C-alpha positions as CSV (number, residue, x, y, z in Angstrom):
1,M,23.1,4.6,-26.4
2,N,23.4,1.0,-24.5
3,R,25.6,2.7,-22.1
4,F,23.3,5.5,-21.3
5,I,20.4,2.7,-20.8
6,Q,22.7,0.9,-18.3
7,L,23.4,4.1,-16.4
8,Q,19.8,4.9,-16.3
9,D,18.8,1.6,-15.0
10,K,21.6,1.8,-12.5
11,Y,20.4,5.3,-11.1
12,K,16.7,3.8,-10.9
13,K,18.1,0.8,-8.7
14,V,20.0,3.4,-6.4
15,I,17.0,5.6,-6.2
16,L,14.8,2.7,-5.5
17,L,17.2,1.2,-2.8
18,V,17.6,4.6,-1.1
19,C,13.7,5.1,-0.8
20,T,13.3,1.7,0.6
21,L,16.0,2.4,3.3
22,V,14.3,5.6,4.1
23,V,10.9,3.9,4.2
24,I,12.2,1.4,6.6
25,L,14.0,3.9,9.0
26,G,10.9,6.1,9.0
27,T,8.7,3.2,9.9
28,V,11.1,2.0,12.7
29,I,11.1,5.6,14.3
30,G,7.1,6.0,13.6
31,Y,6.6,2.6,15.1
32,Q,8.5,3.2,18.2
33,Q,6.8,6.5,18.6
34,G,3.4,4.9,18.2
35,I,2.6,6.8,15.1
36,F,1.5,3.7,13.1
37,T,0.0,1.6,16.0
38,D,-2.0,4.3,18.1
39,Q,-4.7,6.5,16.5
40,T,-4.4,9.1,19.1
41,K,-0.5,9.5,18.6
42,M,-1.0,9.5,14.8
43,E,-3.7,12.3,15.1
44,A,-1.3,14.4,17.3
45,F,1.3,13.9,14.9
46,L,-0.8,15.1,11.9
47,L,-2.1,18.0,13.8
48,S,1.3,19.2,14.5
49,C,2.3,19.0,10.9
50,G,-0.1,21.8,9.9
51,I,-0.5,22.2,6.2
52,F,2.0,19.3,5.5
53,A,-0.6,16.7,7.2
54,P,-2.3,15.5,4.1
55,L,1.1,14.9,2.4
56,L,2.3,12.9,5.4
57,F,-0.8,11.0,5.7
58,V,-0.4,10.0,2.2
59,L,3.0,8.7,3.0
60,I,1.9,6.9,6.0
61,Q,-0.7,5.1,3.8
62,A,1.9,4.3,1.4
63,V,4.5,3.0,3.8
64,Q,1.8,0.7,5.4
65,V,1.4,-1.0,2.0
66,V,5.2,-1.5,1.7
67,I,5.7,-2.5,5.3
68,P,2.2,-3.9,6.4
69,I,2.0,-2.8,10.2
70,L,-1.8,-2.2,10.5
71,P,-4.5,-3.4,8.3
72,G,-5.3,-0.8,5.5
73,A,-8.9,-0.5,6.4
74,I,-7.8,1.2,9.7
75,G,-6.0,4.0,7.9
76,C,-8.8,4.2,5.2
77,V,-11.5,4.9,8.1
78,Y,-9.1,7.4,9.8
79,G,-8.7,9.4,6.5
80,V,-12.3,9.7,6.3
81,I,-12.8,10.7,10.0
82,F,-10.0,13.1,9.8
83,W,-10.7,14.9,6.5
84,G,-14.2,14.0,5.7
85,A,-15.6,11.8,2.9
86,V,-14.1,13.2,-0.3
87,K,-10.8,14.5,0.9
88,G,-10.3,11.4,3.1
89,F,-11.0,9.0,0.2
90,L,-8.7,10.8,-2.3
91,L,-5.8,10.9,0.2
92,N,-6.4,7.3,1.0
93,Y,-6.6,6.3,-2.6
94,I,-3.3,8.4,-3.5
95,G,-1.3,6.9,-0.7
96,I,-2.5,3.3,-1.2
97,C,-1.8,3.5,-5.0
98,I,1.7,5.0,-4.5
99,G,2.5,2.1,-1.9
100,S,1.0,-0.5,-4.1
101,I,3.4,0.6,-7.0
102,W,6.3,1.0,-4.7
103,A,5.9,-2.7,-3.3
104,F,5.7,-4.0,-6.9
105,L,9.0,-2.1,-7.8
106,I,10.8,-3.5,-4.8
107,A,9.7,-7.1,-5.4
108,R,10.7,-6.7,-9.0
109,H,14.1,-5.6,-7.9
110,F,14.9,-7.8,-5.1
111,G,13.2,-11.0,-6.5
112,Q,11.4,-14.2,-5.3
113,E,13.3,-14.9,-2.2
114,F,12.8,-11.4,-0.8
115,V,8.9,-11.6,-1.7
116,L,8.9,-15.0,0.2
117,Q,10.3,-13.4,3.3
118,I,7.8,-10.6,3.1
119,T,4.6,-12.6,2.5
120,G,5.4,-15.7,4.4
121,S,5.4,-19.2,2.8
122,K,1.6,-19.9,3.3
123,F,0.6,-16.9,1.3
124,F,3.4,-17.6,-1.2
125,E,2.4,-21.2,-1.9
126,K,-1.2,-20.5,-2.0
127,Y,-0.9,-17.9,-4.8
128,S,2.6,-18.5,-6.6
129,K,1.1,-21.5,-8.5
130,Y,-0.7,-19.1,-10.6
131,L,2.6,-17.4,-11.6
132,V,3.2,-20.1,-14.1
133,K,0.3,-19.0,-16.4
134,E,1.0,-15.1,-16.9
135,N,-2.6,-14.3,-18.2
136,R,-4.2,-16.3,-15.4
137,F,-2.3,-14.6,-12.7
138,E,-3.0,-11.2,-14.1
139,K,-6.7,-11.9,-14.3
140,I,-6.8,-13.3,-10.7
141,F,-4.7,-10.2,-9.6
142,A,-7.1,-7.8,-11.3
143,I,-10.3,-9.5,-9.6
144,L,-8.9,-9.8,-6.3
145,I,-7.8,-6.0,-6.2
146,F,-11.4,-5.0,-6.7
147,L,-12.3,-6.9,-3.4
148,P,-12.0,-5.1,-0.2
149,V,-11.1,-8.5,1.7
150,A,-8.2,-9.4,-0.6
151,P,-4.7,-9.4,0.8
152,D,-3.7,-6.4,-1.4
153,D,-0.3,-5.7,0.0
154,F,1.0,-9.1,-0.6
155,L,-0.5,-9.5,-3.9
156,C,1.3,-6.3,-5.0
157,Y,4.6,-7.9,-4.0
158,L,3.7,-11.2,-5.8
159,A,2.8,-9.2,-8.9
160,G,6.4,-7.8,-8.7
161,I,7.8,-11.2,-9.5
162,S,5.3,-11.9,-12.2
163,K,5.3,-11.0,-15.8
164,I,2.9,-8.2,-15.7
165,P,4.4,-4.9,-17.1
166,L,4.5,-2.0,-14.8
167,K,2.2,0.0,-16.9
168,R,-0.6,-2.6,-16.9
169,F,0.0,-3.3,-13.1
170,T,-0.5,0.5,-12.5
171,L,-3.6,0.6,-14.7
172,I,-5.1,-2.4,-12.6
173,I,-4.2,-0.6,-9.2
174,L,-5.7,2.8,-10.4
175,L,-9.0,1.3,-11.8
176,G,-9.3,-1.5,-9.0
177,K,-8.5,0.2,-5.8
178,P,-11.3,3.0,-5.7
179,L,-14.2,0.4,-5.1
180,A,-12.1,-1.3,-2.2
181,I,-11.3,1.9,-0.7
182,L,-14.6,3.2,-0.8
183,L,-16.1,0.3,0.7
184,Y,-13.5,0.3,3.6
185,S,-13.8,4.0,4.1
186,M,-17.4,4.5,4.0
187,G,-18.5,1.1,5.5
188,L,-16.3,1.1,8.5
189,N,-16.7,4.7,9.1
190,Q,-20.5,4.2,9.3
191,L,-19.8,1.4,11.9
192,F,-17.6,3.5,13.8
193,Q,-20.3,6.2,13.9
194,S,-22.8,3.6,15.1
195,M,-20.5,2.5,17.9
196,L,-20.1,5.9,19.0
197,A,-23.9,6.6,18.9
198,L,-24.3,3.6,21.1
199,I,-21.7,4.7,23.7
200,A,-23.2,8.1,23.8
């Protein structure tokens, strides 16, 4: 039984590592082609994907959490503009939740030094002091996830080296993300539409 558990853990680590390498490779290629940095190129890429466009957009949103390239707000607004309010919100929500859980698992596997490299020393020093008290960090994390201005991506990495269980982390993400995504999606979309109206 113990041997089976060890093998299972080993396979999970291998799968996580392979997925992480695939994400890094895909991000490098996407970045070089401008998919992650140019809205026009992203739109052209998604249009060329046909029925697979929603799935790829979810993947792009997940990747932007794991490897922050653009502010998450930009992807949220684009999802609403491209697919409309309801479908855009759902695709944003699914992608960002997947990416958040992915970042958590990567941090839990690779540890504190890796997280320090990803988040930077300034962010790490600011928030890592709360890791000492498990319950305090969990409460702070849960509150910040609800806020649209919080550095969610880095917080997910930091949560990965905390003592928060995966199930509890997932629950916080699933319950906390909708409000922030909704505010980003609708608020910035309204701003975008207002700017277009002024230009017109």
